[in-house]
N, C-alpha and C positions, 0 to 999 in steps of 0.2 A: 679575433678573426684567425682562421686557420692559415698559417703561413704558406702551406702548400699551394694555395690558390694563386700565388704570385708566379708560380712556374708554368701557368697555363700558356700555351703557344699563342694565345690571342691577347696576352697582357704585357708582352715585352716590346721594347722599341729600341731604335738606334743600333749601334754596333754590338751591343750586348744581347742581341736577339737570339743568336744561336749558341748552343753549348755542346759539349762533347757527348752529353747524355740527355737528349731532348726528352720531354715527358711522354711523348707519343711517337710511335714509328712514323716515318715520313709518309708511307703509303696511306696511313689513316688520316693524317693531316691533309694530304692531297685530296682524299675522298671527301672530307668535310668541306674543304674550300670549293670543290667542284659542285657541291650541292647548293651552294649559295647562288642567289640571283646574280646575273651578270652585272647589274648596276652597282653591286656592292664591291666588285673587284678593285676599283681605285682605292677603297678604304682598307680592305683586307690585305692588300699587297704591302701595306706599310707595317704590318705586324712583324715580319721577319724577312731575312734575306732569302731563305729557302722559298717562302711563299711568294715573294716578289719575283723570283726567278721562275717559279711555276706559272705565274700569271703572265709575265712579260714574254716568255718564250712560246706562249700559246699552248703549252702542254695541258693547261686546264681544260681546253676544249676537246682534246683527245680523250681525257679522263671522263668528261661529261658524256661523250658518246658511249664509252665503255659501260657506264652505269645507267644509261638511258635517261639522262638528265637534260637533254637538249631543250632549249627554249627558243621561241621565235625572236628574230631580229629583223626589224623593218627598216628598209632603205626608202627614203622619200626624196623625190626630185622636185625642186621648185624652179619654175621657169618665168622669166621676164620676157614675154614675147613681143611687146610693142617697142620697148626701148632698145634692147640689145640681143634678144633671143638667147640670153644667157641661161644656162642650166646649172644649178648647184645641187649636189647630193648631200643628204644628211642621214644619220642613223638615229632611230628613236630609242631613247633610253629613259631612265628615271632618276630623279634626285634621290640620293641615298637616305635622306632624313625625313622626307615627307611623301616619297613615292609618287611625286607628280611627274608627268611626262615632260621631256625636254628633247629638243633636237640638237645633235652635235654634228658639225661639219665633217665630211669624210671624202677623201679623193678616191672614189671607187673605180671610175672608168677612165682615168686620165691616160692610161697606157694603151687604149684601144684607138686605132686609126679610124678616121671617118666620123660620121655622126648619124643621128636618126635611126640607129639600129633598134630592132625589136628585142624585148627582153622577156625571159621566162626563167623560173627557178625550180630547182629540185634538190631537196636536202639542204646542204650548205653551199650549193653552187648556183651561180647566176650565169645564164647563157645569153650572149649577145649575138643576134642573128642579122645578117645582111646590113641594110642601111645604105647610106650614100658616102662615097669616097670620090673626091674631086667632082662632085655633082653627078656621079654615075652610080647606078645600082651596083651593089657588090655581092659576091657569093661568099664572103668571109664569114667565119663563125668562130667565136671565142668563148672560153669558159673562164669564169673568175671565181677563185676560191674566196668564200665569204669570210673566212678567218684570217688568212694571210694576205688577201687581195692579190695573190699571184695570178697572172694571166697565162692561159695556155691556148695555143692556136690549134683549132680543130680542123678536120678536113673541109675543103671548100664544097659548097653545095653545087649541084648540077646546074642550077639556075640562079642568076643574080636576082636579088629581091630587095624591095623596099616596102616597109609597112606590112610585112607578113604577119600571119597569126600563128602562134607557136604554143604547143602544149608538150608536157612530158607524161608519158603513159607507159607503164610496164618497162621502165628503164630504157625507153626509146624517146628520142626527141623528134616530134612531128612538126614540120614547117609547111604552111599552107598559104598559097597565094603570094601576092606581092610582086609577081612577074609581069613584064610588059606583054608577054605572049600568052593570051588566054587559051590558045590551042596547044600549049606546051604539054608534052607527056610527063613533064616533071612539075606540074602544078602543085603536087603534094609530094614531099620527100620525107624520108625517115632515116635517122641515124641511131643505131644502137649505142648506148653510152658505155662502151667498153673498149679497151685498147685494140687497135687494128681494124676497127669498123670503118666502113665507107658509106656514103649516102646512097640510098636506094629509092627509086621512084615507087610511089604508091598508086596503083591503077585508078581506084575509085572512079569507075566509069560513069557513075550517075551523079558525080559531083556537079553542083550548080555554081559555075564560076561567076555568074552575073549577079549574085546576091550581094546586097550592100551590107557586109558583115560589120558587126560591132565586135565585142570580145569573143574569144573562143575558150571554152572551159571543158572540164572533164567531170562527168557525173556517172556513177555506176559503170565505170569502165568504158564509157562511150564519149565521143567528141561532139560537143554541142557548138554550133555556129549561130550566134545570136545576131540576127539582122535588125537594122533600125527601121526597116520598112514593113515589119510584121512577118517577115519570112525567116523562120528559124528552122534549122535542119540538124539532124543527128546522124553521125556517121559511126556505124558499128564496124570496127576494124576486122574483127574475127570473121564476120560474114560478108564483108565488103558491101554493106548495104547502107544506102543513103536515103533518108526519108524525112519528110517535113514533120515538125512538131508544132501543130497548130495551136495546142493548148497554151504555149508560151505567149502567143499574142504579140501585139505591137506595143512594145515598151522601149524606153530609152535605157539601154543597158550600160551606159557610161559608169565606170567605177564599180561594177558589180563583182561579186565573189562567190565562191562555193565553200560551204562548211558542212562536213558530214553528208555529202551528196545532196545538199539542198542549195538552190541558187538564191542569193540575197541581192536585191536590187532596190534602188530608191525611186519612189514615185512622188512627184510634187504634190499630189492630192492625198495619197494614202500613207505617205511616209515610207518606212522600210517594209517591203513585201518579200514573201518567201515562196519559192516554187519547189514543189515536191515532184520529182520526175516519176516516182512510182505511182502516185495518185493522179499525176498530170493536172494539178490544181494549184492555184495561188491562194495565199492567205496573208493577213497583215501581222507583222511582228508586233506583239503587245509590249510596249515599254513605257514606263512612267517617266515624266520629266525629260523626254527626249528633246535635245536642243533643236532649234530651227535649222533645217537643212535644205539646200537647193541642189538639184541634179548636177548642174555643170560645175559646181564648186565643191564636190564631195567624192571621196573614194571610200569604198567598203573593202575591208581586208580581213582575211582569215588569219587571226592572231592566236595561233596555238589552240584553236577550237573556240575561242571567243570572237566576237565581232568587233573589229576596231573601225571607227569612223574617223577619217581624216578630212577636215573641212575648213574652209576659209570663207565664211559668209562675208566677213570684212576683209578687204584685200590684203592688208598688212598683217593679219592675225591668223596663225595656223593653229587650229584646235585639234585635239585628239580625245576621243571618247571611246572607252572600252566597255563592252556589254557582255556579260555572262549569259549564255543561252540555256534555256530549259525547255524540254518537250513535255508538255502536260496534255496527255490524252490526245496527241496528234496536233495540238496547237502550240506554236512556238512563242515563248515568253522571253523577255530580256530584263536583266537587272543591271543598272549602270554601276560599274566598278570604280572607274576613274574618269573624270572629264575636266580638262583644263587647257589653257592656252600653252602650247608647247614651244612656240617660236613667234617672235615679232620681227617682221621684215623692216629694215631701216633704209635700204638702198634702192627700193623701187616701189612704185604705187600699183603696178599692174601684175604682181606676182600671182601665179596660179599653181595648183598642185598638178604637176605634169605626169608623175609616175609613182607607183608604190610597188615594191618588190620585197617579199618575205622569204628569209632563209631560216633554217634550223641549225643552231650551234650550241 
């Protein structure tokens, strides 16, 4: 065997990992490591002191952004509402040797005062909006760096809010509803996500404040408000126009998501259904061997362009199923990539999937 192979940066270990003349320049090694999936970082960091430092200092994530190698990282909140109302956050990763999903506990929001804040993500940042502090609605807003978990205090909103609907569009955070005063001129506010910005009221004179909203999503640059009573409305920010989208119809949009400007939702009868806002029509996602799913125990997530299903049909068992999507002549098809039990709950029998938030790192 060629003895030169033993000098590979991925073959050394212990204190003899580094040398005065490494076989490759550091920037090349860093670039190689940055291209590896995140779930391999715990293994590759054992190769050398330089790589360990590159991973542990989070420099690897800066490099990943430089080379456009960011991948999705999903945070999942599990809640035990009957016994203690306890909420535990986890991040979804994979086992290095068999690429099966697994949940790992993470203290993501421990530094934020209050509770019941509304969450929305953009890039590698999570935004926590409003909520309850000492049982009162609050106007506080925080940003959480998804890599370092550092928390930044953002300007306070004009209106205290609880259970607001939030989206990020065109580098602007829009916050809708959640106020006690339905006649407030600040029912909808916007904050440009750049230093020195302050909250501004969005007039939206035609906004229907009495709609029972489910999720709020963005498709084709417009904000869609999905009501549980069959009332779904679209707000065009550029034209300040607010109109009903009757084609969406009366569905239960719990846990729905948007992938490439299509809305994916779960129907107890039809399975996973897809809404195309351009065609204004629904269709059924065609997937073989799809596991049994129930609306109230399932979340659909945009996982880097794939559809990720987080579900717990059995109370103590959290499953994750990843589906690769394909558009075949206007019909959406899906192939299951991975499906396995990612977490088994041992301390509560009533655990439910409370929240899912995806960032890119």
